[in-house]
C-alpha positions as CSV (number, residue, x, y, z in Angstrom):
1,X,100.9,-29.3,65.7
2,X,98.5,-30.8,68.7
3,X,99.1,-32.2,71.3
4,X,97.8,-35.6,72.0
5,X,96.4,-36.1,75.3
6,X,95.7,-38.9,77.5
7,X,91.9,-38.5,76.6
8,X,92.7,-38.6,73.2
9,X,94.7,-42.0,73.7
10,X,91.8,-43.4,75.2
11,X,89.2,-42.1,73.2
12,X,91.0,-43.8,70.4
13,X,91.4,-47.1,72.2
14,X,88.0,-46.8,72.8
15,X,86.8,-46.0,69.3
16,X,88.6,-49.0,68.0
17,X,87.8,-52.0,70.1
18,X,84.8,-53.6,69.3
19,X,84.9,-55.9,72.0
20,X,85.5,-54.5,75.9
21,X,85.7,-55.9,79.0
22,X,85.0,-53.3,81.6
23,X,85.8,-53.9,85.3
24,X,86.9,-51.7,88.7
25,X,88.4,-52.4,92.3
26,X,87.2,-54.9,94.5
27,X,84.8,-53.4,97.3
28,X,83.6,-51.3,94.8
29,X,82.1,-48.1,96.2
30,X,79.5,-45.5,94.6
31,X,81.7,-44.2,91.9
32,X,83.6,-47.6,91.3
33,X,80.2,-48.4,90.4
34,X,78.6,-45.2,89.0
35,X,81.7,-45.6,86.4
36,X,81.6,-49.2,85.2
37,X,77.5,-48.4,84.2
38,X,78.2,-45.0,83.1
39,X,81.4,-46.5,80.6
40,X,78.7,-49.8,79.7
41,X,75.7,-47.5,78.5
42,X,78.5,-45.0,76.6
43,X,80.2,-47.8,74.8
44,X,76.5,-49.8,74.4
45,X,75.3,-46.4,72.8
46,X,78.3,-46.4,70.0
47,X,77.2,-50.5,69.2
48,X,80.1,-51.9,71.3
49,X,80.0,-54.8,73.1
50,X,81.1,-54.0,76.8
51,X,80.8,-56.6,78.8
52,X,80.9,-55.7,82.3
53,X,83.1,-58.0,85.3
54,X,83.0,-58.2,89.0
55,X,84.0,-61.2,91.4
56,X,81.4,-63.5,93.0
57,X,82.1,-62.4,96.2
58,X,81.5,-59.0,95.8
59,X,77.7,-59.9,95.7
60,X,75.2,-59.0,97.3
61,X,76.3,-55.0,96.9
62,X,76.3,-52.7,99.1
63,X,72.5,-51.8,100.3
64,X,72.7,-48.6,99.1
65,X,73.7,-49.3,95.5
66,X,71.9,-52.5,95.0
67,X,69.3,-50.3,92.7
68,X,71.6,-49.8,90.1
69,X,70.8,-51.7,87.0
70,X,73.8,-54.3,86.8
71,X,72.0,-57.6,86.4
72,X,74.5,-58.1,83.4
73,X,77.3,-58.2,85.2
74,X,79.9,-61.2,84.8
75,X,81.2,-63.0,87.2
76,X,83.4,-65.4,85.5
77,X,85.9,-64.6,83.0
78,X,84.4,-64.6,78.8
79,X,85.6,-67.2,76.8
80,X,87.0,-64.7,74.5
81,X,89.1,-62.8,77.1
82,X,91.9,-62.3,74.6
83,X,89.4,-60.5,72.0
84,X,88.6,-57.8,74.6
85,X,90.0,-54.8,75.5
86,X,90.2,-54.6,79.3
87,X,89.1,-51.1,80.8
88,X,89.8,-50.5,84.7
89,X,88.2,-48.0,86.1
90,X,88.7,-46.2,89.2
91,X,91.4,-48.9,90.3
92,X,94.4,-47.1,91.4
93,X,96.4,-50.1,91.7
94,X,96.1,-53.7,89.7
95,X,96.3,-55.3,92.9
96,X,93.3,-53.9,94.2
97,X,91.3,-56.0,91.4
98,X,92.6,-59.5,92.9
99,X,91.9,-61.6,90.1
100,X,94.1,-63.9,88.6
101,X,93.2,-63.9,84.9
102,X,93.0,-60.2,84.6
103,X,96.9,-60.4,84.7
104,X,96.6,-63.1,81.7
105,X,99.7,-62.3,79.0
106,X,98.4,-60.6,76.0
107,X,95.2,-58.3,77.8
108,X,95.9,-55.2,76.6
109,X,94.6,-52.8,79.4
110,X,93.0,-49.0,79.5
111,X,93.3,-47.9,82.9
112,X,91.2,-44.3,83.9
113,X,91.2,-43.0,87.2
114,X,91.3,-40.5,89.7
115,X,93.4,-41.4,92.3
116,X,96.8,-39.2,92.7
117,X,98.8,-42.6,93.3
118,X,97.6,-44.9,90.6
119,X,100.4,-46.3,89.5
120,X,99.9,-46.4,85.7
121,X,99.8,-49.9,84.7
122,X,98.1,-49.7,81.9
123,X,99.4,-49.8,78.3
124,X,97.1,-46.5,78.0
125,X,96.3,-44.1,81.1
126,X,93.9,-41.3,81.5
127,X,94.6,-40.6,85.2
128,X,94.0,-37.1,86.6
129,X,94.1,-36.5,90.0
130,X,92.4,-33.2,89.7
131,X,89.1,-35.0,88.7
132,X,86.7,-35.1,91.7
133,X,85.8,-38.7,90.6
134,X,86.3,-41.3,87.7
135,X,83.1,-40.7,86.7
136,X,84.0,-37.4,85.6
137,X,86.2,-38.5,83.2
138,X,83.8,-41.0,81.6
139,X,81.6,-37.7,81.4
140,X,84.8,-35.9,79.6
141,X,85.0,-39.2,77.3
142,X,81.3,-39.3,76.6
143,X,81.9,-35.8,75.1
144,X,85.3,-36.3,73.4
145,X,83.2,-39.7,71.5
146,X,80.3,-37.7,70.9
147,X,78.1,-39.5,72.9
148,X,74.8,-38.1,74.2
149,X,74.2,-38.5,77.9
150,X,71.0,-40.4,78.1
151,X,69.0,-40.6,81.7
152,X,70.7,-43.8,82.4
153,X,73.8,-42.7,81.7
154,X,73.7,-39.5,83.8
155,X,72.0,-41.1,86.9
156,X,74.9,-43.6,86.8
157,X,77.2,-40.9,86.8
158,X,75.8,-38.6,89.4
159,X,76.1,-41.3,91.8
160,X,79.3,-41.5,91.3
161,X,79.7,-38.1,91.6
162,X,77.8,-37.3,94.8
163,X,79.6,-40.0,96.5
164,X,83.1,-39.4,95.6
165,X,82.7,-35.6,96.6
166,X,80.9,-36.3,99.6
167,X,77.8,-34.4,98.4
168,X,79.7,-31.7,97.1
169,X,81.8,-31.2,100.3
170,X,84.8,-32.7,99.8
171,X,88.5,-30.9,98.7
172,X,88.0,-32.4,95.3
173,X,85.0,-30.9,94.7
174,X,85.8,-28.2,92.0
175,X,83.9,-26.0,89.3
176,X,83.9,-28.8,86.8
177,X,82.2,-30.8,89.0
178,X,79.3,-28.4,89.5
179,X,79.4,-28.2,85.6
180,X,79.0,-32.1,85.6
181,X,76.2,-31.8,87.9
182,X,74.1,-29.4,86.1
183,X,74.5,-31.6,82.7
184,X,73.5,-34.5,84.4
185,X,70.4,-33.2,85.9
186,X,69.6,-31.6,82.7
187,X,69.9,-35.1,81.0
188,X,68.1,-36.5,83.7
189,X,69.3,-37.8,87.0
190,X,67.5,-37.0,89.8
191,X,69.2,-35.9,92.5
192,X,66.5,-36.2,95.2
193,X,65.9,-40.0,94.1
194,X,70.0,-40.4,94.3
195,X,70.2,-38.9,97.6
196,X,67.2,-41.2,98.7
197,X,68.7,-44.3,97.5
198,X,72.2,-43.6,98.7
199,X,72.1,-42.2,101.8
200,X,68.4,-42.4,103.4
201,X,67.0,-46.1,102.5
202,X,69.4,-47.4,104.7
203,X,68.5,-50.9,106.9
204,X,68.0,-50.6,110.8
205,X,70.8,-52.8,111.3
206,X,73.1,-50.1,110.0
207,X,71.8,-47.8,112.6
208,X,72.6,-50.4,115.3
209,X,76.0,-51.0,114.4
210,X,76.3,-47.3,114.0
211,X,75.2,-47.0,117.8
212,X,77.8,-49.8,119.0
213,X,80.8,-47.8,117.2
214,X,79.7,-44.7,118.5
215,X,79.6,-45.9,122.2
216,X,83.4,-46.9,121.7
217,X,84.7,-43.8,120.4
218,X,87.8,-42.6,121.7
219,X,90.2,-39.4,121.0
220,X,93.9,-39.6,121.0
221,X,96.3,-36.6,121.1
222,X,93.8,-33.8,122.5
223,X,91.1,-34.9,119.8
224,X,93.6,-34.9,117.1
225,X,92.5,-38.4,116.2
226,X,89.1,-39.8,116.6
227,X,88.9,-43.5,116.4
228,X,86.5,-46.5,117.0
229,X,86.5,-50.1,116.3
230,X,83.9,-53.1,115.6
231,X,84.5,-56.4,116.4
232,X,83.1,-59.9,114.4
233,X,80.4,-60.2,117.2
234,X,79.2,-56.5,116.4
235,X,78.4,-57.7,113.0
236,X,76.7,-60.8,113.9
237,X,74.8,-59.5,117.1
238,X,73.4,-56.7,114.9
239,X,72.7,-58.6,111.8
240,X,75.2,-56.6,109.7
241,X,77.5,-57.1,107.1
242,X,80.6,-55.4,106.1
243,X,78.9,-52.9,104.2
244,X,77.2,-51.4,106.7
245,X,80.4,-50.1,108.6
246,X,80.5,-47.3,105.3
247,X,79.9,-43.7,106.4
248,X,80.6,-44.8,109.9
249,X,83.7,-42.9,109.7
250,X,82.4,-40.2,108.5
251,X,80.8,-39.4,111.9
252,X,84.4,-39.1,113.4
253,X,85.3,-36.9,111.1
254,X,82.7,-34.4,111.7
255,X,83.9,-33.8,115.4
256,X,85.4,-30.4,116.4
257,X,89.2,-30.7,116.8
258,X,89.5,-34.0,114.7
259,X,92.1,-34.0,112.1
260,X,92.1,-37.8,111.3
261,X,89.1,-40.1,111.7
262,X,89.6,-43.5,111.9
263,X,87.7,-47.0,112.2
264,X,88.9,-50.1,112.4
265,X,87.1,-53.2,112.0
266,X,87.6,-57.1,112.2
267,X,86.7,-58.7,108.7
268,X,83.9,-61.7,108.5
269,X,85.0,-64.5,106.2
270,X,86.5,-67.0,108.2
271,X,89.7,-67.1,105.6
272,X,90.2,-63.4,106.8
273,X,89.7,-64.0,110.1
274,X,92.6,-62.3,112.5
275,X,92.3,-59.1,109.7
276,X,91.4,-55.9,110.4
277,X,90.7,-53.3,107.2
278,X,91.3,-49.5,108.9
279,X,89.4,-46.4,107.2
280,X,91.1,-43.3,107.2
281,X,89.5,-40.0,107.0
282,X,91.5,-35.9,107.1
283,X,89.3,-33.0,107.4
284,X,91.8,-31.0,105.3
285,X,95.0,-31.3,103.7
286,X,97.3,-30.8,106.6
287,X,97.7,-35.0,106.6
288,X,97.9,-36.8,103.6
289,X,96.2,-40.3,104.9
290,X,97.0,-42.0,101.6
291,X,100.4,-41.9,102.5
292,X,99.7,-43.6,105.9
293,X,97.7,-45.9,104.0
294,X,100.4,-46.7,101.5
295,X,102.9,-47.2,104.2
296,X,101.0,-49.7,105.7
297,X,99.9,-51.5,102.5
298,X,96.9,-49.9,101.1
299,X,96.2,-46.9,99.2
300,X,93.6,-44.0,98.6
301,X,93.3,-40.4,98.3
302,X,95.0,-37.1,100.1
303,X,91.4,-37.2,102.6
304,X,90.2,-40.7,102.3
305,X,92.4,-44.2,102.1
306,X,92.2,-47.4,104.2
307,X,94.4,-50.7,104.1
308,X,93.9,-54.0,105.4
309,X,96.1,-55.5,108.7
310,X,97.4,-58.0,111.0
311,X,98.5,-54.9,113.9
312,X,96.5,-55.9,117.5
313,X,94.5,-52.8,117.9
314,X,96.7,-51.1,120.7
315,X,100.0,-51.2,118.6
316,X,97.7,-50.5,114.9
317,X,96.8,-47.1,117.3
318,X,100.2,-46.3,118.2
319,X,101.3,-46.7,114.8
320,X,98.7,-44.0,113.5
321,X,99.5,-42.0,116.6
322,X,103.1,-41.8,115.2
323,X,102.0,-40.9,111.2
324,X,99.7,-38.7,112.0
325,X,101.9,-36.7,114.6
326,X,105.1,-36.9,111.8
327,X,102.7,-34.8,109.2
328,X,101.4,-32.3,112.1
């Protein structure tokens, strides 16, 4: 007697649905957007009606992802929402998509994700923390459903793969990630194009913002924590937006002796004045930064997590020192 797996269950849901609504978490990253677009292309090949949704305030997208063909994304709920299967991609907790209509009674949710702290909020869940990225799960579903990997789909999924594995450097890079990469390249994905678009075609203002952050770097606990912060004025003075802080924390993570890197930045929207976004990165599995983030209202991965806080900077850094110290 065969065992019905989560992959089987989700594949069956996708086969049975004619209309779907695809979405992901707020502040979408490469894996979120690559998985969203990849799933849309997969379902379109099956002659489904798969609408994509992102809230209007997510646009413009981060500079590095604006080249992705996401022009058809909806910013308002569809009139036929009750007829659609809602598929969440790369979303560890439904609260990471703070849109009220997606909590309407009667909506059937499929949850496809690889975060180890996923709350399994769907009626049907495909949650595999061993996967390198959610794009890998979309790739598996394509195989399960007998869908050919087209060049546009391959490129979208490659964006998810290369960003969530840190260009194949992070701990979540397993042998399946490399097998997936090889297949996507054979299907037409260009590593050179993706890397150029995502990592090497950034606006000059991002370099100016990085300079501000690096000028404030300080180290705590004999270098175990390498931290910096950005103010609202830094963004205004350099002509940057919040997306332009992406990648700064990885510079801190690369410093010798660092166990946890911390970037704290003030949020720009007037209605969010006084709030700070905190990005955490650990260099290995010695410290689980997702545990720290969850304790402060956020979440994420073992080595990459974040949260939003009202704590003043000195109090916040002291809290992080305690939290990291308890795990060392």
